[in-house]
C-alpha positions in Angstrom: -65.0 -10.3 -13.5 -61.6 -13.4 -12.7 -60.4 -12.2 -15.7 -60.6 -8.6 -15.9 -58.8 -9.2 -12.2 -55.8 -11.5 -14.5 -55.5 -8.7 -16.9 -54.3 -6.3 -14.3 -52.2 -8.1 -12.5 -50.0 -8.9 -15.1 -49.8 -5.7 -16.3 -47.1 -4.9 -13.5 -45.3 -7.7 -13.9 -41.8 -8.2 -15.7 -41.9 -10.2 -19.0 -39.0 -12.4 -19.2 -37.1 -11.1 -22.4 -36.8 -8.0 -19.8 -35.8 -10.2 -17.3 -32.8 -11.4 -19.8 -32.3 -8.2 -21.0 -31.2 -6.3 -17.3 -29.1 -9.1 -16.2 -27.3 -9.7 -20.2 -27.0 -5.3 -19.0 -25.9 -6.3 -15.7 -23.1 -8.6 -16.8 -21.9 -6.4 -19.1 -21.0 -3.6 -16.3 -19.7 -6.1 -14.5 -17.4 -7.5 -16.7 -16.3 -3.2 -17.5 -16.3 -2.5 -13.8 -14.6 -4.9 -11.7 -11.0 -4.7 -13.9 -11.9 -1.0 -12.7 -12.2 -1.6 -9.3 -8.7 -4.0 -9.4 -6.6 -1.3 -11.1 -8.2 1.4 -8.7 -7.0 -0.9 -5.6 -3.4 -1.2 -6.9 -3.4 2.5 -7.6 -4.0 3.5 -4.1 -1.1 0.4 -2.7 1.1 2.8 -4.9 0.0 5.9 -3.2 0.4 4.4 0.8 4.0 3.1 -0.6 4.8 6.8 -2.1 3.0 8.5 1.1 5.1 5.7 3.2 8.6 6.1 1.6 7.9 9.8 1.5 8.0 9.7 5.6 10.5 7.5 6.0 12.4 9.6 4.5 12.0 13.0 5.3 12.0 11.2 9.5 15.3 10.3 8.9 16.8 13.8 7.1 14.4 15.5 10.2 16.5 12.9 12.6 19.7 13.5 11.2 19.3 17.6 11.5 18.1 17.5 15.2 21.0 15.3 16.4 23.5 17.7 14.3 22.4 20.3 16.1 23.4 17.9 19.1 26.9 17.3 17.5 26.0 13.8 16.4 26.6 14.2 12.9 26.1 9.9 11.9 22.4 9.1 10.7 20.2 6.8 12.9 21.8 3.7 13.1 18.6 1.5 12.4 15.4 2.2 11.0 13.1 0.5 14.4 10.6 -1.9 14.4 8.9 -4.7 16.5 7.0 -7.8 15.3 4.4 -5.8 14.2 5.1 -2.8 13.5 8.5 -0.5 11.2 9.7 2.3 11.5 8.7 3.3 14.8 8.4 5.7 17.3 8.8 2.5 20.0 12.0 3.9 21.7 13.9 1.5 21.9 16.4 2.5 19.8 16.3 6.4 21.2 16.0 7.4 18.0 12.5 7.4 16.5 12.1 7.4 13.3 8.4 7.6 12.8 5.8 8.8 15.7 3.5 5.9 14.4 5.1 3.0 13.3 4.4 1.3 9.9 2.1 -2.6 10.3 3.7 -5.4 9.2 2.0 -7.9 7.1 3.1 -9.9 3.6 0.0 -8.2 2.2 -0.1 -6.2 -0.6 0.1 -2.7 0.5 1.8 -3.7 3.5 5.8 -3.5 4.5 8.0 -6.5 5.8 11.7 -6.8 7.0 14.3 -9.6 5.0 17.3 -9.2 6.6 17.9 -6.7 9.4 22.0 -7.3 9.8 24.0 -4.6 9.5 25.0 -2.6 7.4 22.4 -2.7 5.8 18.9 -3.1 6.5 16.5 -4.4 3.6 12.4 -4.1 3.6 9.8 -4.8 1.3 6.7 -3.2 0.3 4.0 -5.2 -1.4 2.2 -4.0 -4.1 0.2 -5.8 -7.1 1.4 -9.1 -6.3 4.9 -7.7 -6.7 7.9 -7.6 -4.0 9.6 -4.3 -3.7 13.2 -3.9 -2.5 14.1 -1.6 -0.2 17.7 -0.7 1.4 18.4 1.7 4.7 22.1 2.6 4.5 23.1 4.0 8.2 25.9 5.5 6.3 24.7 7.3 4.1 21.3 7.7 4.9 19.8 6.2 2.2 16.2 4.6 1.8 16.2 3.4 -1.6 14.7 1.1 -3.8 16.9 -1.7 -5.5 17.9 -1.7 -8.4 16.4 -4.2 -11.4 13.0 -4.1 -10.4 9.6 -4.6 -11.9 8.0 -1.2 -13.3 5.1 -1.7 -10.6 7.9 -1.1 -8.2 9.7 2.0 -10.2 6.3 3.7 -9.8 6.8 3.9 -6.0 9.1 6.4 -6.7 8.7 8.3 -9.3 
């Protein structure tokens, strides 16, 4: 009787070969999936950067149009910022750019500023481990990617 019970129990267990096979298959799937997830993350950061750039450029134009109507033809002199937020509507310049600013940071997917001295204001967007430098020119109202950057930076504006 005891031998019969042992045979019944072993029918419901996995063999060592089956377990090794499952581990190998999971390993293969992981080596394929992990790089795909990394590429997806970079694509998401590029999409976020493109959306930020479009919002900033649109806000610069909207600000200028609103002030042309008032007889003030100049572009906004500085893109407002504080220690944790860029391009925000904090009211310090009297001409707010974005209602909700962009959070600063030094990691991928974040903006930072490198130089706020006039006449040009310099910003950096980090994506894929690369620093993509942008310049705001208050004379022309252009917010552009600096020349001679990495191809990943070109994806932000093309």
